[in-house]
N, CA, C and O atoms as a CHARMM CRD file, in Angstrom:
* protein
*
  140
    1    1 MET  N     -6.91200  -7.10000  -4.26000 PROA 1      0.00000
    2    1 MET  CA    -5.55800  -6.69000  -3.92200 PROA 1      0.00000
    3    1 MET  C     -4.83300  -6.18500  -5.17000 PROA 1      0.00000
    4    1 MET  O     -4.08800  -5.20800  -5.10300 PROA 1      0.00000
    5    2 SER  N     -5.04400  -6.83200  -6.28000 PROA 2      0.00000
    6    2 SER  CA    -4.36400  -6.44200  -7.51800 PROA 2      0.00000
    7    2 SER  C     -4.66600  -4.98900  -7.86600 PROA 2      0.00000
    8    2 SER  O     -3.79100  -4.25000  -8.31500 PROA 2      0.00000
    9    3 ALA  N     -5.92200  -4.59100  -7.65100 PROA 3      0.00000
   10    3 ALA  CA    -6.31400  -3.21700  -7.97600 PROA 3      0.00000
   11    3 ALA  C     -5.56800  -2.23200  -7.08200 PROA 3      0.00000
   12    3 ALA  O     -5.17900  -1.14900  -7.52000 PROA 3      0.00000
   13    4 LEU  N     -5.37300  -2.62400  -5.81800 PROA 4      0.00000
   14    4 LEU  CA    -4.67700  -1.72700  -4.87900 PROA 4      0.00000
   15    4 LEU  C     -3.19400  -1.64300  -5.21100 PROA 4      0.00000
   16    4 LEU  O     -2.56400  -0.60000  -5.03200 PROA 4      0.00000
   17    5 VAL  N     -2.64100  -2.75700  -5.69800 PROA 5      0.00000
   18    5 VAL  CA    -1.21000  -2.77900  -6.01300 PROA 5      0.00000
   19    5 VAL  C     -0.96800  -2.09000  -7.34800 PROA 5      0.00000
   20    5 VAL  O     -0.84300  -2.74100  -8.38600 PROA 5      0.00000
   21    6 ALA  N     -0.90600  -0.76800  -7.30600 PROA 6      0.00000
   22    6 ALA  CA    -0.63700   0.01200  -8.51600 PROA 6      0.00000
   23    6 ALA  C      0.87500   0.12800  -8.71700 PROA 6      0.00000
   24    6 ALA  O      1.64300  -0.17000  -7.80200 PROA 6      0.00000
   25    7 PRO  N      1.30500   0.55500  -9.89700 PROA 7      0.00000
   26    7 PRO  CA     2.74600   0.70500 -10.17200 PROA 7      0.00000
   27    7 PRO  C      3.45300   1.51100  -9.08600 PROA 7      0.00000
   28    7 PRO  O      4.56500   1.17000  -8.68300 PROA 7      0.00000
   29    8 GLN  N      2.81500   2.57200  -8.61500 PROA 8      0.00000
   30    8 GLN  CA     3.42400   3.41900  -7.58800 PROA 8      0.00000
   31    8 GLN  C      3.38800   2.73000  -6.22700 PROA 8      0.00000
   32    8 GLN  O      4.21200   3.01900  -5.36000 PROA 8      0.00000
   33    9 THR  N      2.44300   1.82900  -6.04300 PROA 9      0.00000
   34    9 THR  CA     2.28400   1.17500  -4.73900 PROA 9      0.00000
   35    9 THR  C      3.09800  -0.11400  -4.65600 PROA 9      0.00000
   36    9 THR  O      3.04600  -0.82200  -3.65100 PROA 9      0.00000
   37   10 ARG  N      3.84400  -0.41300  -5.70600 PROA 10     0.00000
   38   10 ARG  CA     4.62700  -1.65500  -5.70200 PROA 10     0.00000
   39   10 ARG  C      5.59500  -1.71700  -4.51800 PROA 10     0.00000
   40   10 ARG  O      5.64000  -2.73700  -3.83000 PROA 10     0.00000
   41   11 PRO  N      6.36800  -0.66200  -4.26200 PROA 11     0.00000
   42   11 PRO  CA     7.26700  -0.68200  -3.09400 PROA 11     0.00000
   43   11 PRO  C      6.49800  -0.93900  -1.80200 PROA 11     0.00000
   44   11 PRO  O      6.95800  -1.68100  -0.93400 PROA 11     0.00000
   45   12 THR  N      5.33500  -0.32500  -1.68000 PROA 12     0.00000
   46   12 THR  CA     4.51100  -0.52200  -0.48200 PROA 12     0.00000
   47   12 THR  C      4.07600  -1.98100  -0.38700 PROA 12     0.00000
   48   12 THR  O      3.99200  -2.53500   0.70900 PROA 12     0.00000
   49   13 ALA  N      3.80300  -2.59800  -1.52000 PROA 13     0.00000
   50   13 ALA  CA     3.38800  -4.00300  -1.52800 PROA 13     0.00000
   51   13 ALA  C      4.51300  -4.87800  -0.97600 PROA 13     0.00000
   52   13 ALA  O      4.26500  -5.83300  -0.24100 PROA 13     0.00000
   53   14 THR  N      5.74000  -4.54300  -1.33500 PROA 14     0.00000
   54   14 THR  CA     6.88800  -5.29800  -0.81700 PROA 14     0.00000
   55   14 THR  C      6.95800  -5.16400   0.69400 PROA 14     0.00000
   56   14 THR  O      7.23100  -6.13900   1.39300 PROA 14     0.00000
   57   15 MET  N      6.71500  -3.96200   1.20300 PROA 15     0.00000
   58   15 MET  CA     6.72600  -3.73300   2.64400 PROA 15     0.00000
   59   15 MET  C      5.57100  -4.49200   3.29600 PROA 15     0.00000
   60   15 MET  O      5.66800  -4.94500   4.43600 PROA 15     0.00000
   61   16 LEU  N      4.48500  -4.61700   2.54900 PROA 16     0.00000
   62   16 LEU  CA     3.31600  -5.32200   3.07700 PROA 16     0.00000
   63   16 LEU  C      3.69900  -6.74400   3.48000 PROA 16     0.00000
   64   16 LEU  O      3.24900  -7.24800   4.50900 PROA 16     0.00000
   65   17 ALA  N      4.52600  -7.37900   2.66900 PROA 17     0.00000
   66   17 ALA  CA     4.93800  -8.74900   2.96600 PROA 17     0.00000
   67   17 ALA  C      5.74500  -8.78700   4.26600 PROA 17     0.00000
   68   17 ALA  O      5.66400  -9.74800   5.03100 PROA 17     0.00000
   69   18 ALA  N      6.52800  -7.72300   4.50600 PROA 18     0.00000
   70   18 ALA  CA     7.36200  -7.67900   5.70800 PROA 18     0.00000
   71   18 ALA  C      6.53200  -7.29500   6.93200 PROA 18     0.00000
   72   18 ALA  O      6.63600  -7.92400   7.98500 PROA 18     0.00000
   73   19 SER  N      5.70800  -6.25700   6.78200 PROA 19     0.00000
   74   19 SER  CA     4.88500  -5.80500   7.91700 PROA 19     0.00000
   75   19 SER  C      3.48700  -5.46400   7.43500 PROA 19     0.00000
   76   19 SER  O      3.25500  -4.35700   6.94900 PROA 19     0.00000
   77   20 PRO  N      2.55600  -6.39200   7.56000 PROA 20     0.00000
   78   20 PRO  CA     1.18100  -6.20900   7.05700 PROA 20     0.00000
   79   20 PRO  C      0.47800  -4.99300   7.65000 PROA 20     0.00000
   80   20 PRO  O     -0.06900  -4.17300   6.91300 PROA 20     0.00000
   81   21 LEU  N      0.48900  -4.87000   8.97300 PROA 21     0.00000
   82   21 LEU  CA    -0.25200  -3.76900   9.60900 PROA 21     0.00000
   83   21 LEU  C      0.26500  -2.39400   9.20200 PROA 21     0.00000
   84   21 LEU  O     -0.50800  -1.59900   8.66800 PROA 21     0.00000
   85   22 PRO  N      1.52900  -2.08200   9.43100 PROA 22     0.00000
   86   22 PRO  CA     2.04900  -0.75500   9.06300 PROA 22     0.00000
   87   22 PRO  C      1.89400  -0.48400   7.57500 PROA 22     0.00000
   88   22 PRO  O      1.53900   0.62500   7.17800 PROA 22     0.00000
   89   23 ALA  N      2.15600  -1.48600   6.75500 PROA 23     0.00000
   90   23 ALA  CA     2.04700  -1.30200   5.30900 PROA 23     0.00000
   91   23 ALA  C      0.60300  -1.01600   4.91600 PROA 23     0.00000
   92   23 ALA  O      0.34200  -0.13700   4.09500 PROA 23     0.00000
   93   24 ALA  N     -0.33200  -1.75600   5.49800 PROA 24     0.00000
   94   24 ALA  CA    -1.74800  -1.54900   5.18600 PROA 24     0.00000
   95   24 ALA  C     -2.16100  -0.12600   5.54200 PROA 24     0.00000
   96   24 ALA  O     -2.89100   0.52100   4.79200 PROA 24     0.00000
   97   25 MET  N     -1.69700   0.35000   6.67400 PROA 25     0.00000
   98   25 MET  CA    -2.02500   1.71700   7.09200 PROA 25     0.00000
   99   25 MET  C     -1.41600   2.72000   6.11600 PROA 25     0.00000
  100   25 MET  O     -2.04200   3.72600   5.78100 PROA 25     0.00000
  101   26 ALA  N     -0.19600   2.44500   5.66200 PROA 26     0.00000
  102   26 ALA  CA     0.47000   3.34000   4.71400 PROA 26     0.00000
  103   26 ALA  C     -0.30300   3.38200   3.39900 PROA 26     0.00000
  104   26 ALA  O     -0.49500   4.44700   2.81100 PROA 26     0.00000
  105   27 VAL  N     -0.74300   2.20600   2.94700 PROA 27     0.00000
  106   27 VAL  CA    -1.51400   2.14700   1.69400 PROA 27     0.00000
  107   27 VAL  C     -2.81400   2.92500   1.84100 PROA 27     0.00000
  108   27 VAL  O     -3.18800   3.69600   0.95800 PROA 27     0.00000
  109   28 ALA  N     -3.50100   2.71900   2.96300 PROA 28     0.00000
  110   28 ALA  CA    -4.75900   3.43000   3.20100 PROA 28     0.00000
  111   28 ALA  C     -4.51600   4.93500   3.20000 PROA 28     0.00000
  112   28 ALA  O     -5.29200   5.70600   2.63600 PROA 28     0.00000
  113   29 ARG  N     -3.43000   5.33000   3.83800 PROA 29     0.00000
  114   29 ARG  CA    -3.11200   6.76500   3.88900 PROA 29     0.00000
  115   29 ARG  C     -2.87200   7.29500   2.48600 PROA 29     0.00000
  116   29 ARG  O     -3.35900   8.37100   2.13800 PROA 29     0.00000
  117   30 ARG  N     -2.12900   6.55500   1.68000 PROA 30     0.00000
  118   30 ARG  CA    -1.83600   7.00700   0.31100 PROA 30     0.00000
  119   30 ARG  C     -3.13000   7.10000  -0.49600 PROA 30     0.00000
  120   30 ARG  O     -3.32700   8.04900  -1.25500 PROA 30     0.00000
  121   31 LEU  N     -4.00300   6.11800  -0.33000 PROA 31     0.00000
  122   31 LEU  CA    -5.27500   6.14100  -1.06500 PROA 31     0.00000
  123   31 LEU  C     -6.08600   7.36700  -0.66300 PROA 31     0.00000
  124   31 LEU  O     -6.65100   8.04300  -1.52200 PROA 31     0.00000
  125   32 TRP  N     -6.14900   7.66300   0.64100 PROA 32     0.00000
  126   32 TRP  CA    -6.88900   8.83600   1.11600 PROA 32     0.00000
  127   32 TRP  C     -6.25800  10.10200   0.56400 PROA 32     0.00000
  128   32 TRP  O     -6.96000  11.02900   0.16000 PROA 32     0.00000
  129   33 TRP  N     -4.91300  10.14100   0.54800 PROA 33     0.00000
  130   33 TRP  CA    -4.20900  11.33100   0.05000 PROA 33     0.00000
  131   33 TRP  C     -4.56200  11.56900  -1.41300 PROA 33     0.00000
  132   33 TRP  O     -4.71200  12.71100  -1.84700 PROA 33     0.00000
  133   34 ARG  N     -4.69300  10.48800  -2.16100 PROA 34     0.00000
  134   34 ARG  CA    -5.02200  10.61800  -3.59300 PROA 34     0.00000
  135   34 ARG  C     -6.42700  11.19100  -3.74700 PROA 34     0.00000
  136   34 ARG  O     -6.66600  12.02500  -4.62000 PROA 34     0.00000
  137   35 ILE  N     -7.33900  10.75400  -2.91800 PROA 35     0.00000
  138   35 ILE  CA    -8.70700  11.24300  -2.99800 PROA 35     0.00000
  139   35 ILE  C     -8.72100  12.71600  -2.58800 PROA 35     0.00000
  140   35 ILE  O     -9.78000  13.34400  -2.58000 PROA 35     0.00000
């Protein structure tokens, strides 16, 4: 998890605590976008 929580993904990590599913999907989308 630490590796996924990058400086830019910090806000997303905060959302993760509030809504795991939507946040996880958002993180996955961002990771795919980066690739």
